[in-house]
Backbone as JSON, one array per atom type, in Angstrom:
{
  "sequence": "MLLGMERRQEDTNGEEVTRRWPCHPRCVGLARRELRRALEAWGLTSVEDTALLVLSELLTNAVVHGRVSPGREIETRFQLEAGALRIRVDDACGQWPSTGTRRAEGGRGLALVGALSITWGVSSRVGVGKSVWAVLAVPAGKGEHSGTNAGVTVAAR",
  "N": [[27.49, 23.67, 136.57], [28.47, 23.92, 133.44], [31.2, 22.76, 131.54], [32.76, 24.23, 128.91], [33.98, 22.86, 125.74], [35.6, 21.99, 123.06], [34.78, 19.84, 120.26], [36.27, 17.8, 118.25], [36.59, 15.39, 115.65], [38.97, 13.38, 113.94], [40.44, 11.69, 111.32], [43.14, 10.01, 110.53], [44.81, 7.92, 109.1], [43.94, 5.92, 110.65], [42.11, 5.66, 113.78], [40.98, 8.69, 115.33], [40.45, 10.83, 118.16], [40.06, 14.02, 119.12], [39.97, 16.49, 121.71], [39.47, 19.6, 123.25], [39.76, 21.45, 126.36], [38.68, 23.09, 129.26], [41.06, 24.48, 131.72], [40.5, 22.66, 134.33], [39.69, 20.82, 137.23], [37.49, 19.21, 136.81], [37.63, 18.51, 134.27], [38.92, 16.11, 133.9], [37.3, 13.8, 134.44], [35.61, 14.06, 132.44], [36.97, 13.77, 130.1], [37.89, 11.3, 130.58], [35.54, 9.87, 130.17], [35.06, 10.46, 127.45], [37.25, 9.17, 126.33], [36.45, 6.35, 127.06], [34.34, 6.08, 125.59], [35.21, 6.22, 123.0], [37.18, 3.78, 123.05], [35.32, 1.83, 123.41], [33.89, 1.92, 120.9], [35.72, 1.38, 119.31], [36.24, -1.21, 119.94], [38.02, -1.84, 121.99], [37.68, -2.57, 124.79], [39.16, -4.18, 126.5], [41.55, -2.9, 127.1], [40.73, -0.76, 128.68], [40.84, -0.09, 131.46], [43.59, 0.36, 131.86], [44.03, 2.36, 129.98], [42.43, 4.42, 130.86], [43.58, 5.05, 133.28], [46.14, 5.88, 132.65], [45.42, 8.26, 131.07], [44.21, 9.71, 133.11], [46.43, 10.3, 134.78], [48.01, 11.76, 133.0], [46.51, 14.05, 132.14], [45.75, 14.95, 134.73], [48.14, 16.02, 135.53], [48.5, 17.98, 133.7], [46.39, 19.62, 134.4], [47.07, 20.34, 137.09], [49.67, 21.29, 137.12], [50.02, 22.63, 134.76], [49.51, 25.42, 134.42], [47.83, 26.87, 132.58], [46.9, 29.56, 130.75], [44.16, 31.81, 130.41], [42.0, 31.3, 127.81], [43.81, 29.47, 126.65], [43.72, 26.33, 126.11], [43.41, 22.9, 127.57], [44.61, 20.09, 125.51], [43.32, 16.97, 124.54], [44.17, 13.93, 122.9], [43.39, 11.0, 121.41], [44.47, 8.4, 119.87], [44.39, 5.65, 117.52], [46.63, 3.48, 116.42], [48.53, 1.34, 114.5], [48.42, -1.64, 116.18], [48.62, -0.33, 118.42], [47.67, 2.21, 120.89], [47.65, 5.42, 121.31], [47.9, 8.19, 123.64], [47.56, 11.44, 124.18], [48.37, 14.53, 125.87], [48.16, 17.81, 125.64], [49.34, 21.06, 126.76], [49.85, 24.59, 127.39], [51.93, 25.14, 128.81], [55.35, 25.49, 128.99], [57.18, 24.28, 130.78], [58.65, 21.11, 131.17], [57.62, 17.92, 132.36], [58.78, 16.21, 135.38], [59.96, 12.87, 136.75], [59.0, 11.81, 139.96], [60.95, 11.54, 143.02], [62.02, 8.56, 144.77], [61.32, 9.05, 147.46], [59.78, 11.06, 147.56], [56.46, 12.55, 148.38], [54.61, 12.86, 146.36], [54.51, 12.9, 142.63], [54.69, 10.34, 141.43], [53.11, 9.59, 139.25], [54.02, 9.71, 136.49], [55.96, 7.74, 136.74], [54.23, 5.54, 136.87], [52.66, 5.78, 134.66], [54.84, 5.25, 132.87], [55.42, 2.28, 133.52], [53.09, 1.15, 132.7], [52.73, 1.6, 129.88], [53.97, 0.97, 126.5], [55.81, 2.79, 125.7], [56.62, 6.29, 126.54], [56.63, 9.78, 126.48], [57.72, 13.19, 126.14], [57.2, 16.07, 124.26], [57.94, 19.02, 122.44], [55.66, 21.48, 121.61], [54.53, 23.06, 118.4], [54.58, 26.33, 118.39], [53.55, 27.16, 121.46], [54.08, 25.64, 124.55], [53.9, 22.04, 125.47], [53.63, 18.5, 124.61], [52.56, 15.67, 126.2], [52.77, 12.31, 126.1], [51.6, 8.85, 125.74], [52.1, 5.59, 124.85], [50.06, 2.57, 124.4], [50.05, -0.85, 124.27], [47.78, -2.8, 122.2], [45.29, -5.31, 121.83], [46.01, -8.12, 119.53], [45.42, -7.66, 116.1], [43.83, -5.53, 116.31], [43.62, -1.93, 116.24], [44.01, -1.27, 113.55], [43.28, 0.63, 110.77], [39.61, 1.17, 110.62], [37.72, 2.62, 109.36], [35.5, 3.65, 110.74], [33.87, 6.21, 113.0], [34.11, 6.23, 115.65], [31.73, 6.83, 116.85], [31.33, 9.36, 117.52], [30.1, 12.61, 117.96], [30.42, 15.63, 115.89], [30.64, 18.64, 116.93], [30.21, 22.19, 117.18], [31.75, 24.63, 119.29]],
  "CA": [[28.2, 24.45, 135.6], [28.84, 23.08, 131.97], [32.44, 22.95, 131.11], [32.8, 24.38, 127.44], [34.69, 22.25, 125.18], [35.5, 21.79, 121.47], [34.68, 18.51, 120.03], [36.63, 17.39, 116.87], [37.07, 13.89, 115.36], [39.63, 13.4, 112.78], [40.79, 10.37, 110.75], [44.48, 9.94, 110.07], [45.45, 6.53, 108.98], [43.45, 5.04, 111.88], [40.97, 6.56, 114.45], [41.7, 9.72, 116.3], [39.47, 11.64, 118.71], [40.61, 15.22, 119.67], [39.1, 17.46, 122.3], [39.85, 20.7, 123.91], [39.07, 21.25, 127.81], [39.16, 24.42, 130.07], [41.91, 23.99, 132.73], [39.66, 22.53, 135.5], [39.74, 19.43, 137.5], [36.39, 18.24, 136.21], [37.71, 17.98, 132.76], [39.69, 14.75, 133.74], [36.22, 12.81, 134.43], [34.89, 14.3, 131.15], [37.98, 13.13, 129.18], [37.85, 9.88, 130.76], [34.18, 9.42, 129.69], [35.19, 10.41, 126.0], [38.11, 7.86, 125.98], [35.82, 5.18, 127.19], [33.31, 6.06, 124.35], [36.16, 5.87, 121.88], [37.6, 2.51, 123.13], [34.31, 0.9, 123.1], [33.67, 1.97, 119.52], [36.99, 0.63, 118.71], [36.45, -2.78, 120.25], [39.23, -2.01, 122.8], [37.53, -2.5, 126.18], [40.27, -4.81, 127.18], [42.72, -2.1, 127.73], [40.12, 0.3, 129.01], [41.27, 0.34, 132.91], [44.97, 0.84, 131.76], [43.94, 3.59, 129.26], [41.77, 5.36, 131.65], [44.47, 5.26, 134.22], [47.12, 6.72, 132.05], [44.8, 9.44, 130.8], [44.06, 10.42, 134.38], [47.73, 10.7, 135.35], [48.69, 12.63, 132.07], [45.63, 15.15, 132.27], [45.84, 15.65, 136.04], [49.43, 16.78, 135.65], [48.38, 19.21, 133.02], [45.38, 20.58, 135.24], [47.63, 20.8, 138.25], [51.05, 21.87, 136.91], [50.11, 23.23, 133.28], [49.34, 26.83, 134.37], [47.04, 27.28, 131.41], [46.46, 30.96, 130.86], [42.85, 32.07, 129.87], [41.97, 31.18, 126.39], [44.69, 28.36, 126.22], [43.1, 25.08, 126.86], [44.25, 21.61, 127.42], [43.9, 19.27, 124.47], [43.59, 15.6, 124.67], [44.15, 13.26, 121.51], [43.42, 9.4, 121.4], [44.7, 7.96, 118.31], [44.39, 4.22, 117.44], [47.61, 3.33, 115.59], [48.74, -0.2, 114.18], [48.9, -2.49, 117.32], [48.86, 0.57, 119.56], [46.73, 3.41, 121.23], [48.56, 6.68, 121.76], [47.05, 9.07, 124.47], [48.36, 12.45, 124.13], [47.67, 15.64, 126.45], [48.78, 19.16, 125.07], [49.17, 22.18, 127.45], [50.6, 25.69, 126.93], [53.24, 25.32, 129.62], [56.55, 24.99, 128.43], [57.87, 23.34, 131.56], [58.63, 19.53, 131.07], [57.36, 17.21, 133.66], [59.71, 15.27, 135.79], [59.42, 11.88, 137.64], [59.52, 12.18, 141.46], [62.04, 10.7, 143.75], [61.41, 7.46, 145.49], [61.0, 9.53, 148.88], [58.79, 12.15, 147.46], [55.07, 12.35, 148.36], [53.95, 13.01, 145.08], [55.32, 12.54, 141.48], [54.87, 8.99, 140.95], [52.3, 9.38, 138.2], [54.62, 9.45, 135.19], [56.55, 6.19, 136.71], [53.04, 4.5, 136.73], [52.43, 5.74, 133.24], [55.86, 4.33, 132.31], [55.13, 0.87, 133.75], [51.93, 0.73, 132.05], [52.93, 1.92, 128.56], [55.2, 0.58, 125.84], [56.84, 4.04, 125.77], [56.04, 7.57, 126.96], [57.53, 10.83, 126.32], [57.35, 14.58, 126.18], [57.62, 16.84, 123.02], [57.52, 20.43, 122.24], [54.6, 21.78, 120.36], [54.7, 24.31, 117.62], [54.1, 27.51, 119.21], [53.73, 27.19, 122.86], [53.74, 24.42, 125.25], [54.4, 20.76, 125.13], [52.8, 17.28, 124.68], [53.07, 14.51, 127.06], [52.12, 11.17, 125.63], [51.95, 7.32, 126.06], [51.45, 4.58, 123.78], [49.72, 1.39, 124.84], [49.66, -2.01, 123.34], [46.28, -3.27, 122.15], [45.32, -6.81, 121.42], [46.37, -8.43, 118.16], [44.23, -7.58, 115.12], [43.27, -4.19, 116.87], [44.51, -0.74, 116.07], [44.08, -0.98, 112.34], [41.99, 1.54, 110.3], [38.36, 0.48, 110.42], [36.79, 3.43, 108.72], [34.43, 4.19, 111.57], [34.18, 7.4, 113.37], [34.05, 6.06, 117.08], [30.4, 7.24, 117.29], [31.54, 10.69, 118.32], [29.43, 13.51, 117.23], [31.23, 16.73, 115.82], [29.87, 19.94, 117.23], [30.91, 23.49, 117.5], [31.8, 25.17, 120.79]],
  "C": [[28.65, 23.56, 134.49], [30.22, 23.57, 131.6], [32.37, 23.11, 129.44], [33.98, 23.52, 126.89], [34.57, 22.15, 123.63], [35.62, 20.41, 121.21], [35.03, 18.37, 118.56], [36.89, 15.99, 116.88], [37.6, 14.13, 113.98], [39.96, 11.95, 112.42], [41.98, 10.43, 110.05], [45.04, 8.66, 110.16], [45.22, 5.81, 110.17], [42.4, 6.1, 112.58], [41.8, 7.53, 115.32], [40.42, 10.64, 116.64], [40.46, 12.79, 119.56], [39.75, 16.19, 120.47], [39.86, 18.41, 123.15], [39.07, 20.92, 125.27], [39.69, 22.62, 128.47], [40.23, 23.71, 131.36], [41.13, 23.79, 134.03], [39.69, 21.26, 135.79], [38.65, 18.61, 137.0], [36.6, 17.84, 134.84], [38.38, 16.6, 132.63], [38.39, 13.7, 133.7], [35.75, 12.79, 133.08], [35.7, 13.55, 130.12], [37.94, 11.6, 129.24], [36.55, 9.2, 129.98], [34.34, 9.42, 128.04], [36.21, 9.28, 125.61], [37.36, 6.57, 126.12], [34.85, 4.86, 126.12], [34.17, 5.66, 123.11], [36.63, 4.35, 121.8], [36.39, 1.44, 122.95], [33.7, 0.84, 121.68], [34.79, 1.23, 118.77], [37.17, -0.92, 119.13], [37.59, -2.96, 121.1], [38.82, -1.93, 124.27], [38.43, -3.15, 127.07], [41.35, -4.19, 127.8], [41.98, -0.76, 128.33], [40.65, 0.9, 130.5], [42.66, 0.96, 132.65], [44.82, 2.27, 131.16], [43.6, 4.83, 130.03], [42.88, 5.88, 132.97], [45.77, 6.38, 133.82], [46.64, 8.02, 131.69], [44.83, 10.29, 132.04], [45.38, 11.03, 134.85], [48.21, 11.82, 134.36], [47.73, 14.02, 132.17], [45.56, 15.77, 133.67], [47.09, 16.36, 136.13], [49.14, 17.95, 134.84], [47.5, 20.14, 133.7], [46.3, 21.28, 136.29], [48.95, 21.61, 138.05], [51.08, 22.72, 135.42], [50.1, 24.75, 133.43], [48.86, 27.28, 133.07], [46.57, 28.51, 131.61], [44.9, 30.96, 130.15], [42.88, 31.95, 128.4], [43.0, 30.01, 125.83], [44.17, 27.13, 126.98], [44.0, 23.96, 126.81], [43.67, 20.79, 126.23], [44.26, 17.84, 124.79], [43.32, 14.93, 123.04], [44.33, 11.89, 121.91], [43.46, 9.07, 120.14], [45.06, 6.39, 118.28], [45.32, 4.09, 116.22], [47.69, 1.68, 115.29], [49.32, -0.76, 115.45], [49.19, -1.51, 118.36], [47.76, 1.64, 119.67], [47.75, 4.42, 121.88], [47.54, 7.55, 122.41], [48.1, 10.24, 124.65], [47.58, 13.63, 124.93], [48.71, 16.77, 126.12], [48.31, 20.25, 126.22], [50.19, 23.25, 126.86], [51.76, 26.0, 127.96], [54.43, 24.65, 129.18], [57.65, 24.21, 129.29], [57.75, 21.87, 131.51], [58.45, 18.97, 132.43], [58.69, 16.36, 134.03], [59.18, 14.1, 136.68], [59.96, 12.16, 138.98], [60.54, 11.34, 141.93], [61.33, 9.59, 144.39], [60.88, 7.82, 146.91], [59.89, 10.55, 148.76], [57.25, 11.63, 147.67], [54.21, 12.12, 147.13], [54.97, 12.75, 143.82], [55.54, 11.19, 141.02], [54.04, 8.71, 139.54], [52.97, 9.1, 136.94], [55.52, 8.1, 135.51], [55.45, 5.28, 136.54], [52.83, 4.83, 135.23], [53.48, 5.05, 132.48], [55.86, 2.92, 132.45], [54.03, 0.3, 132.99], [52.06, 0.77, 130.44], [54.08, 1.06, 127.9], [56.3, 1.7, 125.96], [55.92, 5.21, 126.06], [57.01, 8.49, 126.78], [56.94, 12.28, 126.41], [57.96, 15.28, 124.86], [57.22, 18.18, 122.96], [56.47, 20.54, 121.23], [54.99, 22.96, 119.42], [53.97, 25.34, 118.17], [54.42, 27.73, 120.61], [53.56, 25.99, 123.61], [54.46, 23.14, 124.94], [53.02, 19.52, 125.03], [53.23, 16.25, 125.36], [52.28, 13.37, 126.55], [52.49, 9.82, 125.98], [51.32, 6.46, 125.02], [51.38, 3.19, 124.53], [49.62, 0.26, 123.86], [48.1, -2.32, 123.27], [46.48, -4.7, 121.51], [45.39, -6.99, 120.07], [45.2, -8.19, 117.05], [43.56, -6.23, 115.47], [44.4, -3.09, 116.32], [44.74, -0.6, 114.54], [42.85, -0.07, 111.82], [40.86, 0.88, 110.09], [37.3, 1.19, 109.65], [35.53, 3.93, 109.4], [34.69, 5.34, 112.4], [34.0, 7.33, 115.14], [32.68, 6.5, 117.65], [30.47, 8.65, 117.9], [30.77, 11.75, 117.36], [30.43, 14.77, 117.23], [30.1, 17.78, 116.05], [30.74, 21.0, 117.55], [30.87, 23.75, 118.91], [30.63, 26.02, 121.08]]
}
């Protein structure tokens, strides 16, 4: 079964890759592959392990807890900024995530995201839902606009 996804690539004062995914567990692996491709194109393979783990935590939360209704997809956005990589996951659920307690069996993903990132947070989206994001440090000299498109093909759905 192929998962339908919309592929867009934008350039906004740096490099940005945006994708829309159906609310399905398989989208986590597909999104990780897209992030890996972008990091390779941007010369940021040194932060790949951390970035992939952060993306996995944020996107898994959206798939498991997002309660996305039909026609409302999850969106991932990877943006290379000055000295940083921003990973953002949007879903249509208005309920904000919370970090688990120390004794809870689950809910430690956001604590892990917090430990691995410079900062992370949640913000409301225009319309419906929320954005959960994390900012990761990148090596000196990286995260500046290079004018390339991360080798991503733009295709319609």
